[in-house]
C-alpha positions, 0 to 999 in steps of 0.5 A: 632331607630334614626340614628346616624348622626341625629334626627329621620325622620318621614314618610311625603310626600314631596308633600303638601297634600291638604284639599279636604273636599270642594270637597268631599262636592261638589260631594254630590251636583250638577254638576255645583257646582262640577265644580266650586269647581274643579277650587279651586284645582290643577288637579294634587291634585285631581289626586293623591286623586283618588285612595282612591275614589269609581269609580262613583266618579272618573267618575263624576270628570272626567266628570265635568274637561274639557279635557285639566284639566281632562288629567292633573288629570290623570297625577297625578294619579297612571297609574293603576287608570288612566287606570281603569277610562278610561276603564269604560268610553265611548271609545270617552271620553277616547280617547279625554282625552288621546289626551292631554296626552303625547305619552309616558304616553299614552302608559303607561295607555293603556298597564294597560288595558285589551286588549278588552278595550284599543282596543276599545279606540285605534279605537278612536284615529287618525289613525297615533297615533294609529299605533305609539301606538301600535308600542311602545306597542309591545316592552317589558316593560322597553326599551327605545321604551316603555318610549321614546316620539316619537314627537321630534323638528327636522330639516333638516341638511341644514336648518338655525337656523331660519328655525329651530325656525320656525318649533318650533313655528309651531309644538309647539302643537305637540312637546313633546320634545323640550330641543334639536333639532334633525338635520336629513339627510332624516330620519337619525340622524346626529346631535343635538343642543341645544335650547339655541344654536339655539335661540341664533345663527345668524338667517342665520347660517346653523344648520350644522355648529353649531350642534353636530356632531354623537351625543350619541343615544340608539336604541330602545331595550336599557334598561332603566337603560342603557339610565339613565346611560348615560343621568347621566354620560353626564348630557343630558336632553334627549336622542335620540332613533333610530332604526336599520338604524339609523333613529330617532324614539323619544327620552327619557326625563330625567323626564321619566326615573326619574318616571321609576326609582322612580317605580322600587325603590318602588318595590326594598323596597317592595321586601326587606321588603319580599313582591313581589314588582313588583306586589304590586307597579302596584295598589295603597294600596286601590285599592288593594284586600285583596286577592291580598295582601295575595297572594304577601305576602304568598310566602315570609312568607312560605319561611321565615318560613321555613328557620326560622325552621333551627333555631329551628334545631340548638337550639334542636341539642345543647339542652345539651349545653344549659341545663349545661350553662343556662347563654348561652341563655341569648346572643342568641338574642343579637347575631343573632340580631347583625348578622341579622343587619350587613347582612341586612346593607350589602346587602342594600348597595350592591343592591344600588351600583348594581343599579347605576353601582358603582359595577359590577358582575366582582367585586365580589372578591373586593366586598367580600374582602372589606366587609370581612375587614369590617365585621372584624373591625365591629366585633372587635368593637362590640365584645369588647363591647359585652365582657364588657356587659356580665361581667356586667351581671356577667357571667363567663370570659370564657362565655364573651369571648365566646360572643365576639369571636362569635360577630366577627366571625358572623359580618364577616360571615354576611358581607361577605354573604350580599355582595355575594349573590346580585352579584351572583344573578345579575349573574344569572339574578335574581332581587338582590331585591328579596334577601331581608333583612328578608332573609339574616336576617334568614340565618345569625340567624341559621348559627349564632346559629351553630357558637356560640355554636361551639365556646362555646364548644372550650372556655367554660371549662365546655363544654369541 
């Protein structure tokens, strides 16, 4: 269906998809040919394509690249694919390749490996690097400490702008976050200053004279959603992370939070489609076994199947009414479809508002009130259309009135339920995206039929 606001939008990739036919041919040739062919492609494009390749081909590509380009390829690959590939490589080769990746990406890849494989690879890393990675891996997924980059640009509060710039130049290969210089007193964070301000200041200017004091920070256990809200609200490019004593431990970059948000959005979309998204999005499509696909979908399908039986129960209960007025059955698909669509729209809207902080749990009364009135208005408009459509089909006026009243009631009911359930799920600490559109549709199907036949009893003379 095309949207009312414009033409239908087809599914496409925003990233240009390169033609890798030459690479496919080179993989059937010798190593020098493969290396020469890889020079014609961007490493990230090759990495994105790894999910559809056998592991032996991926190994050949990894070995054909130099370590820096191999790391760039893994940045473009799905983390689960990168983890699988490095797990099956020589530990030293894997460690050398990982050394060219940002720390947060290294942590993300190692977290997806089997503990035995990750432990072997970690032993080949620099001791200080191994200590940092293990510390980050000890935190649960989704908190600031798992997403942060510990290699930041720092200087001491008594230093000058010239000295701060010298630190950046000398440590340019190690520093991973350079949008801001974090100012320390010992290890404690006391200020922040943007790269632009340091670079344009007089060389002898003391940093403490131009820094922003008491900057906004998050602690290591702050959730990524809270950190993202701070960055969005204040238009930061990075956000410092401190421990319980106020010592700087790293920084969150805007792009890291953006990557995490995209992954979470993908899971939410699958949840709303009746798939366990948190499982399904961990592994790319071609790497997901049929057994895993079935397992991720079966629970939802069973729940929806059981819920749909309520629709049949309602129809059986009102079997005599259908026998007396056969025309009642003409409008069943229209009524349950309209109610399901209205509920799905509302659920999607409220989940989005919850995700970006526009709606809080405490706003439940306001949200329900707004959606109730919205449903009432939509139902009135659709009811008027349904009344005219029913008369065009040649049914009696009392049945047309029944259809119109039912549409009004079902739309109002669907909007109200669709507004309440995601917020109640959030309050119960359940992921609101699990309250999927198919489940809302199923709920409205059964209740909509009950409303329909109840209204029919009150409005159609033949059923009095």
